C-alpha positions as CSV (number, residue, x, y, z in Angstrom):
1,M,8.8,-36.1,-32.6
2,S,11.2,-35.2,-35.4
3,D,8.4,-33.5,-37.4
4,L,7.6,-31.0,-34.7
5,I,9.6,-28.5,-36.6
6,T,10.2,-28.2,-40.4
7,T,11.8,-25.6,-42.6
8,Q,8.4,-24.2,-43.4
9,L,8.2,-23.2,-39.7
10,V,11.5,-21.3,-39.6
11,T,12.1,-17.6,-40.2
12,L,15.6,-16.3,-40.2
13,D,17.0,-12.8,-39.8
14,A,13.6,-11.0,-40.6
15,H,12.1,-7.9,-39.2
16,L,8.7,-9.0,-37.8
17,G,7.8,-5.8,-36.1
18,T,8.4,-4.2,-32.7
19,S,5.8,-5.9,-30.5
20,T,5.2,-9.4,-29.2
21,S,1.8,-9.5,-30.9
22,E,3.3,-8.8,-34.3
23,V,5.9,-11.7,-33.9
24,I,3.3,-14.1,-32.5
25,N,0.9,-13.3,-35.3
26,H,3.6,-14.1,-37.9
27,L,4.5,-17.4,-36.3
28,A,0.8,-18.4,-35.9
29,H,0.3,-17.8,-39.6
30,L,3.4,-20.0,-40.3
31,V,1.8,-22.8,-38.3
32,A,-1.5,-22.3,-40.2
33,Q,0.2,-22.2,-43.6
34,A,1.9,-25.5,-42.7
35,S,-1.6,-27.1,-42.3
36,R,-1.0,-27.6,-38.6
37,A,-3.7,-25.2,-37.4
38,T,-7.1,-24.4,-38.7
39,D,-7.3,-20.8,-37.7
40,A,-4.2,-18.6,-37.4
41,S,-6.1,-15.7,-35.8
42,A,-7.5,-18.0,-33.1
43,L,-4.1,-19.5,-32.5
44,A,-2.5,-16.1,-32.1
45,E,-5.3,-14.9,-29.8
46,H,-4.7,-17.9,-27.5
47,A,-1.0,-17.4,-27.5
48,L,-1.3,-13.7,-26.7
49,A,-3.8,-14.5,-23.9
50,R,-1.1,-16.7,-22.4
51,E,1.5,-14.0,-22.9
52,D,-0.7,-11.6,-21.1
53,K,-0.7,-13.9,-18.0
54,T,3.0,-14.2,-17.7
55,A,5.7,-12.8,-20.1
56,T,7.6,-15.6,-21.8
57,G,10.9,-13.9,-22.2
58,V,13.9,-15.7,-20.5
59,P,17.4,-14.6,-20.0
60,G,19.8,-14.7,-22.9
61,G,17.7,-12.9,-25.6
62,I,15.2,-15.8,-25.8
63,A,11.5,-16.0,-25.7
64,I,9.2,-19.1,-25.7
65,P,5.6,-18.0,-26.4
66,H,3.3,-21.0,-26.1
67,C,-0.3,-22.1,-25.8
68,R,-2.8,-24.9,-26.1
69,S,-5.5,-24.2,-28.6
70,A,-8.3,-26.0,-30.2
71,A,-7.1,-24.5,-33.5
72,V,-4.0,-26.6,-33.5
73,T,-4.2,-30.0,-35.1
74,I,-0.6,-31.2,-34.7
75,P,1.9,-30.3,-31.9
76,T,4.2,-27.8,-33.6
77,L,7.3,-25.7,-32.9
78,A,7.9,-22.6,-35.0
79,M,11.0,-20.5,-34.7
80,A,12.2,-17.0,-35.7
81,R,15.6,-15.4,-35.5
82,L,14.9,-11.7,-35.5
83,A,16.9,-9.0,-37.1
84,T,15.4,-6.5,-34.7
85,P,15.0,-8.0,-31.2
86,V,11.6,-7.6,-29.5
87,D,10.9,-7.2,-25.8
88,F,9.1,-10.3,-24.4
89,G,9.4,-9.2,-20.8
90,A,12.7,-10.7,-19.8
91,K,14.7,-8.8,-17.2
92,D,17.8,-8.6,-19.2
93,G,16.3,-7.2,-22.4
94,P,14.7,-8.0,-25.7
95,A,14.8,-11.4,-27.4
96,D,16.1,-12.3,-30.9
97,L,15.5,-16.1,-30.7
98,I,11.8,-16.8,-30.6
99,F,10.4,-20.4,-30.2
100,F,6.6,-20.6,-30.6
101,I,5.1,-23.8,-29.2
102,A,1.6,-24.6,-30.4
103,A,-0.1,-27.7,-28.8
104,P,-3.5,-29.1,-29.3
105,E,-6.0,-28.4,-26.5
106,G,-5.6,-31.8,-24.9
107,A,-1.9,-32.3,-25.4
108,D,-0.8,-31.3,-21.9
109,K,2.1,-33.8,-21.6
110,D,3.5,-32.9,-25.1
111,H,3.2,-29.2,-24.3
112,L,5.0,-29.5,-20.9
113,K,7.6,-31.8,-22.4
114,L,8.5,-29.4,-25.1
115,L,8.8,-26.6,-22.7
116,S,11.1,-28.4,-20.3
117,K,13.3,-29.8,-23.1
118,L,13.7,-26.4,-24.8
119,A,14.2,-24.6,-21.5
120,R,17.1,-27.0,-20.6
121,A,18.7,-26.7,-23.9
122,L,18.4,-23.0,-24.3
123,V,20.5,-22.3,-21.2
124,K,23.5,-23.8,-23.0
125,K,25.5,-21.2,-24.8
126,T,26.8,-23.7,-27.3
127,F,23.3,-24.4,-28.5
128,T,22.1,-20.9,-28.6
129,G,25.3,-19.9,-30.3
130,A,24.8,-22.5,-32.9
131,L,21.3,-21.2,-33.5
132,R,22.5,-17.6,-34.0
133,E,25.3,-18.8,-36.4
134,A,23.2,-21.2,-38.5
135,K,23.1,-20.2,-42.1
136,S,20.0,-22.0,-43.3
137,D,16.6,-23.2,-42.2
138,E,17.8,-26.8,-42.6
139,E,20.5,-26.2,-40.0
140,I,18.1,-24.7,-37.6
141,V,15.7,-27.7,-38.0
142,A,18.5,-30.1,-37.5
143,L,19.8,-28.4,-34.3
144,V,16.3,-28.1,-32.7
145,S,15.2,-31.5,-33.7
146,A,18.2,-33.1,-32.2
147,V,17.5,-31.5,-28.8
148,I,13.8,-32.3,-28.8
149,S,14.1,-35.8,-29.9
150,D,17.1,-36.5,-27.5
151,S,19.4,-37.3,-30.4
152,P,22.8,-38.4,-29.2
153,T,24.5,-35.6,-31.2
154,A,23.3,-32.4,-32.7
155,P,25.1,-30.8,-35.7
156,A,26.6,-27.4,-35.1
157,A,26.7,-24.5,-37.5
158,A,29.9,-24.0,-39.3
159,G,32.6,-22.4,-37.2
160,T,30.8,-22.9,-33.8
161,A,31.1,-25.4,-31.0
162,P,29.0,-28.5,-31.0
163,A,25.4,-28.0,-30.1
164,A,23.7,-29.0,-26.8
165,Q,24.2,-32.7,-25.9
166,P,21.3,-34.6,-24.7
167,E,20.2,-34.1,-21.1
168,A,19.9,-36.6,-18.4
169,P,16.3,-37.6,-17.6
170,A,14.4,-34.8,-16.1
171,A,14.6,-34.4,-12.4
172,T,10.9,-34.1,-12.2
173,A,10.6,-37.8,-13.2
174,K,12.3,-38.8,-9.9
175,V,10.6,-36.2,-7.7
176,S,7.1,-35.2,-8.5
177,K,5.5,-34.0,-5.3
178,I,6.3,-30.5,-3.9
179,V,4.3,-28.4,-1.4
180,A,4.8,-24.8,-0.5
181,V,3.7,-22.0,1.9
182,T,3.7,-18.4,0.9
183,A,3.2,-15.5,3.3
184,C,4.1,-11.8,3.5
185,P,3.8,-9.2,6.4
186,T,0.6,-7.7,5.1
187,G,-0.8,-10.7,3.5
188,I,-2.4,-8.8,0.6
189,A,-0.4,-9.1,-2.6
190,H,2.9,-10.9,-2.4
191,T,1.4,-13.9,-0.7
192,Y,-0.9,-14.7,-3.6
193,M,1.4,-13.5,-6.4
194,A,4.1,-15.9,-5.1
195,A,1.6,-18.8,-4.9
196,D,0.4,-18.2,-8.4
197,S,3.9,-18.0,-9.8
198,L,5.0,-21.2,-8.2
199,A,1.8,-23.1,-9.2
200,Q,2.2,-22.0,-12.9
201,S,5.9,-23.0,-13.0
202,A,5.1,-26.3,-11.4
203,E,2.4,-26.9,-14.0
204,E,4.9,-26.1,-16.9
205,L,7.5,-28.4,-15.3
206,G,5.1,-31.3,-14.8
207,I,5.4,-31.2,-11.0
208,D,2.7,-32.4,-8.7
209,F,2.3,-29.2,-6.6
210,A,0.2,-27.8,-3.8
211,V,0.4,-24.5,-2.1
212,E,-0.9,-23.0,1.1
213,T,-1.3,-19.2,1.2
214,Q,-1.1,-17.7,4.7
215,G,-2.6,-14.3,3.8
216,S,-5.0,-11.7,5.0
217,S,-8.1,-13.4,3.5
218,G,-7.4,-16.5,5.6
219,S,-5.7,-19.8,5.0
220,T,-6.9,-23.2,3.8
221,A,-4.4,-25.6,5.3
222,L,-2.9,-28.2,3.1
223,D,-4.2,-31.7,3.5
224,P,-2.0,-33.7,5.9
225,A,-2.0,-36.6,3.4
226,V,-0.6,-34.2,0.7
227,I,2.1,-33.0,3.1
228,E,2.9,-36.6,4.0
229,A,3.3,-37.5,0.4
230,A,5.4,-34.5,-0.5
231,D,9.2,-35.0,-1.3
232,A,10.1,-31.4,-0.2
233,V,8.6,-28.1,0.9
234,I,9.2,-24.6,-0.2
235,F,8.6,-21.7,2.4
236,A,8.5,-18.5,0.4
237,V,7.8,-16.3,3.4
238,D,8.8,-13.0,5.1
239,V,7.1,-14.0,8.3
240,D,6.8,-17.2,10.4
241,V,5.0,-20.2,9.0
242,R,2.0,-21.2,11.0
243,D,2.0,-24.7,12.3
244,R,5.4,-25.4,10.8
245,S,5.6,-28.7,12.7
246,R,3.2,-30.2,10.2
247,F,6.2,-30.3,7.8
248,A,8.6,-31.9,10.2
249,G,11.3,-34.0,8.5
250,K,10.7,-32.6,5.0
251,P,13.6,-31.2,3.1
252,V,13.0,-27.4,2.9
253,I,13.9,-24.4,0.8
254,Q,13.2,-21.2,2.7
255,V,13.4,-17.8,0.9
256,P,11.8,-14.4,1.1
257,V,8.4,-14.3,-0.5
258,K,9.5,-12.1,-3.4
259,R,11.7,-14.9,-4.8
260,G,8.6,-16.9,-5.2
261,I,7.5,-14.3,-7.7
262,D,10.8,-13.6,-9.4
263,E,12.4,-17.2,-9.4
264,P,9.6,-19.8,-9.1
265,E,11.3,-22.3,-11.5
266,K,14.6,-22.1,-9.7
267,L,12.9,-22.6,-6.3
268,L,11.2,-25.7,-7.6
269,Q,14.4,-27.1,-9.0
270,D,16.2,-26.4,-5.7
271,A,13.4,-28.3,-3.9
272,I,13.8,-31.2,-6.2
273,A,17.6,-31.2,-5.6
274,A,17.0,-31.0,-1.8
275,A,14.7,-34.0,-1.8
276,T,17.5,-36.2,-3.1
277,D,20.2,-34.6,-1.0
278,P,20.8,-36.4,2.5
279,N,22.5,-33.3,3.8
280,A,19.7,-30.8,2.8
281,R,18.2,-28.8,5.5
282,K,15.0,-30.3,6.9
283,V,12.1,-28.8,8.9
284,P,12.8,-29.7,12.5
285,A,10.3,-31.5,14.8
286,G,10.9,-29.0,17.7
287,T,9.7,-25.5,18.1
288,A,11.2,-22.4,16.6
289,A,14.2,-22.8,18.9
290,A,15.6,-25.4,16.5
291,E,14.3,-24.0,13.2
292,S,17.4,-22.2,12.3
293,E,19.4,-25.4,12.7
294,Q,19.5,-28.8,11.1
295,G,21.2,-29.5,7.9
296,G,21.7,-25.8,6.9
297,G,23.5,-24.5,9.9
298,K,22.2,-21.6,12.1
299,Q,20.7,-18.4,10.6
300,G,22.4,-15.1,11.5
301,F,21.0,-13.0,14.2
302,G,20.0,-10.3,11.8
303,A,17.9,-12.6,9.6
304,D,16.3,-14.0,12.8
305,L,15.5,-10.5,14.1
306,K,14.0,-9.4,10.7
307,R,11.8,-12.5,10.6
308,A,10.6,-11.9,14.1
309,L,9.8,-8.2,13.6
310,L,7.9,-8.8,10.4
311,T,6.0,-11.6,12.0
312,G,5.0,-9.2,14.9
313,V,3.9,-6.5,12.5
314,S,2.0,-9.0,10.3
315,Y,-0.1,-10.2,13.3
316,M,-0.5,-6.6,14.6
317,I,-2.0,-5.1,11.5
318,P,-5.5,-6.6,11.9
319,F,-5.8,-4.9,15.3
320,V,-4.6,-1.6,13.9
321,A,-6.8,-1.8,10.7
322,G,-10.0,-2.7,12.6
323,G,-9.4,-0.4,15.5
324,G,-8.3,2.6,13.3
325,L,-11.3,2.3,11.0
326,L,-13.7,2.1,13.9
327,I,-12.2,5.1,15.6
328,A,-12.5,7.0,12.3
329,L,-16.1,5.8,12.1
330,G,-16.7,7.0,15.6
331,F,-15.5,10.6,14.7
332,L,-17.6,10.5,11.5
333,L,-20.8,9.6,13.4
334,G,-20.2,11.3,16.7
335,G,-18.2,14.3,15.9
336,Y,-14.7,15.4,17.2
337,D,-15.8,15.6,20.8
338,I,-16.6,11.9,20.9
339,T,-13.3,11.3,22.7
340,E,-14.6,13.3,25.8
341,V,-18.2,11.8,25.9
342,A,-17.9,8.3,24.7
343,D,-17.4,6.7,28.1
344,Q,-20.2,8.8,29.6
345,Y,-22.6,7.7,26.8
346,L,-21.9,4.0,27.2
347,A,-22.2,4.2,31.0
348,E,-25.4,6.2,31.2
349,T,-27.3,5.5,28.0
350,T,-28.4,2.5,25.8
351,L,-29.8,1.8,22.4
352,F,-33.2,2.1,24.0
353,N,-32.4,5.2,26.1
354,L,-30.5,7.4,23.7
355,P,-28.5,10.6,24.7
356,D,-29.9,13.9,23.7
357,E,-27.6,14.0,20.7
358,G,-29.4,11.1,19.2
359,L,-28.7,7.7,17.7
360,L,-25.7,8.7,15.5
361,A,-23.9,10.1,18.5
362,F,-24.5,6.9,20.5
363,L,-23.3,4.7,17.6
364,G,-20.3,6.9,17.2
365,A,-19.4,6.3,20.9
366,V,-19.8,2.6,20.4
367,A,-17.5,2.5,17.3
368,F,-15.0,4.8,19.0
369,K,-14.8,2.6,22.1
370,I,-14.6,-0.7,20.3
371,G,-11.8,0.8,18.1
372,G,-9.9,2.1,21.1
373,L,-10.1,-1.3,22.8
374,S,-8.8,-2.9,19.6
375,M,-6.0,-0.4,19.4
376,G,-5.1,-1.3,23.0
377,F,-3.9,-4.7,21.7
378,L,-1.4,-3.1,19.3
379,V,1.7,-3.3,21.5
380,P,0.8,-6.6,23.2
381,A,0.1,-8.2,19.9
382,L,3.3,-6.9,18.4
383,A,5.4,-8.2,21.4
384,G,3.4,-11.5,21.6
385,Y,4.1,-12.5,18.0
386,I,7.6,-11.3,18.0
387,A,8.1,-13.8,20.8
388,Y,6.1,-16.3,18.9
389,A,8.5,-16.1,15.9
390,Y,11.4,-17.0,18.3
391,A,9.7,-19.7,20.5
392,D,6.5,-20.8,18.8
393,R,3.3,-21.0,21.0
394,P,5.2,-21.1,24.3
395,G,6.4,-17.6,23.6
396,I,3.0,-16.0,23.1
397,A,2.0,-15.6,26.7
398,P,5.3,-14.0,27.9
399,G,5.3,-11.8,24.8
400,F,1.8,-10.5,25.3
401,T,2.6,-9.9,29.0
402,A,5.7,-8.0,28.2
403,G,3.8,-5.9,25.7
404,A,1.1,-5.1,28.2
405,V,3.8,-4.0,30.7
406,A,5.3,-1.8,28.0
407,G,1.9,-0.2,27.5
408,F,1.5,0.2,31.2
409,M,4.8,2.0,31.6
410,G,4.3,4.2,28.5
411,A,7.2,2.5,26.6
412,G,5.0,2.3,23.4
413,F,5.9,0.2,20.4
414,L,9.6,0.5,21.1
415,G,9.0,-1.1,24.5
416,G,6.8,-3.7,22.8
417,I,9.6,-4.6,20.4
418,V,12.2,-5.0,23.2
419,G,9.8,-6.9,25.5
420,G,8.8,-9.2,22.6
421,L,12.4,-9.9,21.8
422,I,13.4,-10.6,25.4
423,A,10.3,-12.8,25.9
424,G,11.0,-14.8,22.7
425,L,14.6,-15.4,23.5
426,A,13.9,-16.3,27.1
427,A,11.1,-18.7,26.1
428,R,13.4,-20.3,23.4
429,W,16.2,-20.7,26.0
430,I,13.8,-22.3,28.5
431,S,12.4,-24.6,25.9
432,S,15.9,-26.0,25.1
433,W,16.4,-27.2,28.7
434,N,16.9,-30.9,29.1
435,V,14.3,-31.8,31.7
436,P,13.0,-35.1,33.1
437,R,10.3,-36.8,30.9
438,W,7.6,-36.3,33.6
439,L,8.1,-32.5,33.4
440,R,8.2,-32.2,29.6
441,G,4.4,-32.1,29.3
442,L,4.3,-29.1,31.6
443,M,7.0,-27.1,29.9
444,P,5.0,-25.5,27.0
445,V,1.9,-24.8,29.0
446,V,3.2,-23.9,32.5
447,I,7.0,-23.6,32.9
448,V,7.9,-21.7,29.7
449,P,5.1,-19.1,30.0
450,L,5.6,-18.6,33.7
451,L,9.4,-18.2,33.6
452,G,9.4,-16.4,30.3
453,S,6.9,-13.8,31.7
454,I,8.9,-13.4,34.9
455,I,12.1,-12.8,33.0
456,A,10.8,-10.5,30.2
457,S,8.3,-8.5,32.3
458,G,10.6,-8.3,35.3
459,L,13.3,-6.8,33.1
460,M,10.9,-4.3,31.6
461,I,9.5,-3.1,35.0
462,L,12.8,-3.1,36.9
463,F,15.3,-1.8,34.3
464,L,14.2,-1.2,30.8
465,G,10.7,0.2,30.9
466,G,11.5,3.6,32.3
467,P,14.4,4.5,29.9
468,I,12.4,3.3,26.9
469,A,9.4,5.3,28.0
470,K,11.5,8.5,28.1
471,L,12.9,7.6,24.6
472,T,9.4,7.0,23.3
473,E,8.3,10.4,24.8
474,A,11.2,12.2,23.2
475,L,10.4,10.5,19.8
476,N,6.7,11.5,20.1
477,S,7.7,15.1,21.0
478,W,10.1,15.3,18.1
479,L,7.5,14.0,15.7
480,S,4.8,16.2,17.1
481,G,7.0,19.3,16.8
482,M,8.0,18.6,13.3
483,S,6.7,21.1,10.7
484,G,7.7,22.9,7.6
485,T,10.9,21.7,5.9
486,A,11.6,18.9,8.4
487,A,8.2,17.4,8.0
488,A,8.5,17.6,4.1
489,I,11.9,15.9,4.2
490,L,10.6,13.0,6.4
491,G,7.7,12.6,4.0
492,L,10.2,12.6,1.0
493,I,12.3,9.9,2.7
494,L,9.2,7.7,3.5
495,G,7.9,8.1,-0.1
496,L,11.3,7.1,-1.6
497,M,11.4,4.0,0.7
498,M,7.8,3.0,-0.3
499,A,8.7,3.0,-4.0
500,V,12.3,1.6,-4.1
501,D,11.4,-2.0,-3.9
502,L,7.6,-2.1,-4.1
503,G,6.7,-4.2,-1.2
504,G,10.2,-5.5,-0.5
505,P,12.2,-5.1,2.7
506,V,12.8,-1.3,2.4
507,N,9.1,-0.7,1.7
508,K,8.1,-2.9,4.7
509,V,10.5,-0.9,7.0
510,A,8.7,2.4,6.2
511,Y,5.3,0.8,6.4
512,S,6.0,-0.9,9.7
513,F,7.3,2.3,11.2
514,A,4.1,4.0,10.3
515,V,1.8,1.3,11.5
516,A,3.7,0.9,14.8
517,G,3.2,4.6,15.6
518,L,-0.5,4.6,15.0
519,G,-1.3,3.6,18.6
520,A,0.2,6.8,19.9
521,G,-1.5,9.0,17.3
522,S,-4.4,11.3,18.0
523,I,-6.1,13.8,15.8
524,T,-6.4,16.5,18.5
525,D,-3.3,15.8,20.7
526,N,-0.7,14.0,18.6
527,P,-1.4,14.0,14.8
528,A,2.2,13.3,13.7
529,P,1.9,9.5,13.6
530,L,-1.3,9.8,11.7
531,M,0.4,12.1,9.1
532,I,3.2,9.6,8.7
533,M,0.6,6.8,8.0
534,A,-1.0,9.0,5.4
535,A,2.3,9.8,3.8
536,V,3.3,6.1,3.6
537,M,-0.1,5.1,2.2
538,A,-0.3,7.8,-0.4
539,A,3.3,7.3,-1.6
540,G,2.6,3.6,-1.9
541,M,-0.3,4.2,-4.1
542,V,1.7,6.3,-6.6
543,P,3.7,3.5,-8.5
544,P,0.8,1.4,-9.7
545,L,-1.4,4.4,-10.4
546,A,1.4,6.0,-12.4
547,M,2.0,2.8,-14.5
548,A,-1.7,2.5,-15.1
549,L,-1.8,6.2,-16.3
550,A,1.3,5.8,-18.5
551,T,-0.1,2.7,-20.3
552,A,-3.3,4.6,-20.9
553,V,-1.6,7.7,-22.2
554,S,1.2,6.0,-24.2
555,P,0.1,2.4,-24.9
556,R,2.7,1.9,-27.7
557,L,5.5,2.1,-25.2
558,F,4.3,-1.0,-23.4
559,T,3.8,-4.6,-24.3
560,G,0.4,-6.2,-24.6
561,A,0.9,-7.9,-21.2
562,E,1.8,-4.6,-19.6
563,R,-1.2,-2.8,-21.0
564,E,-3.4,-5.5,-19.5
565,N,-1.5,-5.1,-16.2
566,G,-2.1,-1.4,-16.4
567,K,-5.8,-1.9,-16.4
568,A,-5.6,-3.9,-13.1
569,A,-3.1,-1.4,-11.7
570,W,-5.8,1.3,-11.4
571,L,-7.7,-0.6,-8.8
572,L,-4.5,-2.0,-7.1
573,G,-3.1,1.5,-6.8
574,A,-6.3,3.0,-5.4
575,A,-6.4,0.3,-2.8
576,F,-2.8,0.9,-1.8
577,I,-1.3,-2.2,-3.2
578,S,2.1,-1.1,-4.3
579,E,2.8,-4.6,-5.8
580,G,0.6,-3.7,-8.7
581,A,3.7,-2.0,-10.2
582,I,6.0,-5.1,-9.9
583,P,5.4,-6.4,-13.4
584,F,6.5,-3.1,-14.9
585,A,9.5,-2.8,-12.5
586,A,10.5,-6.4,-13.2
587,A,10.6,-5.9,-17.0
588,D,12.2,-2.4,-16.9
589,P,13.7,-1.6,-13.5
590,L,16.2,1.1,-14.6
591,R,13.3,3.3,-15.9
592,V,10.3,2.3,-13.8
593,I,11.7,2.3,-10.3
594,P,13.4,5.8,-10.5
595,A,10.3,7.3,-12.0
596,S,8.2,5.7,-9.3
597,M,10.5,6.9,-6.6
598,V,10.4,10.5,-7.7
599,G,6.6,10.6,-7.8
600,A,6.2,8.8,-4.5
601,G,8.7,11.1,-2.8
602,V,6.8,14.2,-4.0
603,T,3.6,12.7,-2.7
604,G,5.0,11.9,0.7
605,S,6.5,15.3,1.1
606,L,3.2,17.0,0.1
607,I,1.2,14.9,2.5
608,M,3.4,16.0,5.4
609,T,3.3,19.6,4.2
610,F,-0.5,19.6,3.9
611,D,-0.9,18.0,7.4
612,V,-3.0,15.1,6.0
613,V,-3.8,12.4,8.5
614,S,-5.0,8.7,8.2
615,Q,-6.2,6.6,11.1
616,A,-6.4,3.5,8.8
617,P,-3.2,1.6,8.0
618,H,-4.5,0.3,4.7
619,G,-7.2,0.8,2.1
620,G,-6.0,3.7,0.1
621,A,-8.7,5.9,-1.4
622,F,-11.4,3.6,-0.1
623,V,-10.8,4.6,3.6
624,F,-11.3,8.4,2.9
625,F,-13.5,8.7,6.0
626,A,-10.5,7.7,8.2
627,M,-8.8,10.9,7.0
628,N,-11.4,13.3,8.4
629,N,-11.6,16.5,6.4
630,T,-8.1,16.1,5.0
631,W,-9.0,13.6,2.4
632,P,-9.2,16.1,-0.6
633,M,-5.6,17.0,0.0
634,F,-4.7,13.3,0.3
635,L,-6.2,12.7,-3.2
636,L,-4.5,15.9,-4.6
637,A,-1.1,14.8,-3.3
638,T,-1.5,11.3,-4.7
639,L,-2.6,12.7,-8.0
640,I,0.4,15.0,-8.3
641,G,2.8,12.2,-7.6
642,T,1.1,10.0,-10.1
643,L,1.3,12.6,-12.8
644,V,5.0,13.1,-12.0
645,S,5.9,9.4,-12.1
646,A,3.8,8.7,-15.2
647,A,5.4,11.6,-17.1
648,L,8.9,10.5,-16.1
649,V,8.4,7.0,-17.1
650,I,7.0,8.0,-20.5
651,I,9.9,10.3,-21.1
652,L,12.5,7.7,-20.0
653,K,10.8,5.1,-22.3
654,K,10.8,7.5,-25.2
655,F,14.4,8.9,-24.8
656,V,16.3,6.2,-22.9
657,R,15.9,3.0,-24.9
658,K,17.3,-0.5,-24.4
659,S,20.0,-1.5,-26.8
660,A,19.9,-4.6,-28.9
661,T,22.3,-6.4,-26.5
662,P,20.3,-7.9,-23.7
663,G,21.0,-6.3,-20.3
664,V,22.6,-3.2,-21.6
665,E,20.9,0.3,-21.5
666,N,21.8,2.9,-24.1
667,A,20.7,6.4,-24.1
668,K,19.4,7.7,-27.4
669,V,18.2,11.3,-27.1
670,G,15.6,12.3,-29.7
671,A,14.7,8.7,-30.6
C-alpha cells in the first residue's frame, strides 16, 4: 500500500479557496492528473455528495473527505496542507490538514481500512505536528505512508518529535458484532438520527452492526439470533428500552440519545471495550428493579427519576395527539357548542337518524367524544408508564390505577406523576422480595399489581390526593388568570427553553410541561394550557425555519452540506421538528444557538400575547385546524421569530468570524 500517496498527490501551504467544494475539487483533479481517476468532476461530485450526508471534519483542524467512485481506478490518498483553513463541519473550527480518500466503487475493505488507520493516527499530536512541520512533499509522503503501511517507524520532520508509531491491531478485528437501541421521548427525530449516525460510523469502522429504533412510527424488533450473536449492546435512549430482558447478560453502554448523534464512533469503541472487560456493566436478567445495578453500580435517584418521567411522557403523547386532534376536529365540524350537545347527539341520534343540525354536527359529536375519551387516558397513561420505567410490566397496573385515582380526585398531571412514582417504587420493592419458588410465578401477575395498587392508590386517596388537587387547582387558576406582561414573560421563557438545546433535556422539560397540561385545557373555560402548548410548538418551529431561511438568503455563509440541510429544514420546521437545526448548531453553536433562542423567545412571547391556542401537541403548521380561529396569529408569530433568528445568524456569521485557530472565536467587525 506504499503507493497510495505520492508527491504528485500532495499540496503544501496553498490557498485552495474558502469552501469545502473548492478544496475537494482541487484534490479530485490531483487524483485525475496522477492517472488514478478517469473523471475529476465525477470524483468531486461523489465526494461532495458524501460530504453532504455527514461533514468529515474531525477535532484538531483535520478533515477526511472520502468516497467510493466508479471514476477511481486505483485506491488513492491525496493530501493538502492549507494556508487558509476551511470549515469542514468540525465542532472546534476549520481544518488545515485535509486527507482525501478516493476508492474504487467495489473497494469497501480498502476504503474502511484507510479511514480507520488514518483516524487512529491523526489523533496523535506527534503525527499531526510532524505533518504541519514537514518542509517538503517527500516528507509528507514518508510520514503518511509509514502510518498506512504499518511501518515500524515513521520519519519525523526536522525539529519535531517522532511521528506516530504503529497501532496495535484494530479492536474491531476482535469484536465485530454490536447491536443498539435508540429511542427519544417523542420518537420523531432523535431516535432515527441517532440510529443513522451509529450505523454510518459502524460501516466506516468495519463493525457488524444492527439497530432497533423504538420511535413513533413503530419498531421492528432485532432478530433474536442477531442479539444472541452480539458482543455488546448500545442503548442510546432517553426513555426506557422496551423488552430490555432480550439483551440480558450482554455488556451494555447506556447514554442519552443525543450522544448517539454527536459521538457515534466513541460509543462503538466503548462498546467494543466493554465486550472484552469482565467488569463491564451488563444488562441484568431481572426487571427494572435491578437495571441500575450490576457491573456499573447504581444510578443516582435524579437519573432514575428523569428516565421515568420521560418514559411516562413518551407513552402519554399518542393519547394526547390523537385525542387533541379529534377534539379539534369535533369543533371544526360541530361548532363551539359541540361540548354541550355531543352526549345528547350520541344518545338520541345515529348515522341513520341524524340530528336537525345534519351530518357534520353528528360527525363532530363523534370526533369530540372519541377525542375526549382518549384524553381521559392522559393521566393514567402518564402514571402507568412512569411506574413501568421503575418496575417493568408489573408496575403498569398499579401505575394506571394510581393515575385513575389522581384523575378522580382532581389531582391532574401532578397527581399522576406522584402516583406513578409511588406505584413504580412500590412495585419494584415488592418485586425484590425473596419469596418461595411456588409463589414466584404469581408475583408479576397477581401479588405485585395487587399490593402495588393498594399502596399507591391508598396513599393517594387517604393522604396525598387532596393536597395535590388543591395545588393543581391553584396552578390552573394562576395560569388562567395570567395575562399581559406575565403571560408574555412565560412565553419568552418557554421559547428560550425550546431553542437552547434543540430537543435536549431543557427542550423536553418545556415540551413535557405543555403536553401534561393539555388534559386540563379548554377553549371556553381554561385556555391557558392550550396557549402554553401553542407557544412551545411555535417556538420549537423557529430554529429550523430560521436556518432554512438564512441558507436561502445568504448561501455563501454556509457549507454545501449546510445548504442541503437547509432545504430539508423547511419541512422539518413546518412540522415542529426542532432537531432540523441540530446540524447547524453542532457546526457553529456559539452563533446558531443564541440566534435561535432570541427568535424562539420572541415567538413564544407573541403567542401568549395574541392568546393563540393549540389542542394538538405536535404537527406544527399542519395541524392549523387544532388552533381554531387563532391560526393566522400562530403563523404570524412564527414568521416574526423566524425572521429575527435568520437575521441574527446572518449578522453573526458576517461580523463574528471564527479565527484560524480551531475552537477559538474572534470578533472581526466590518469583515
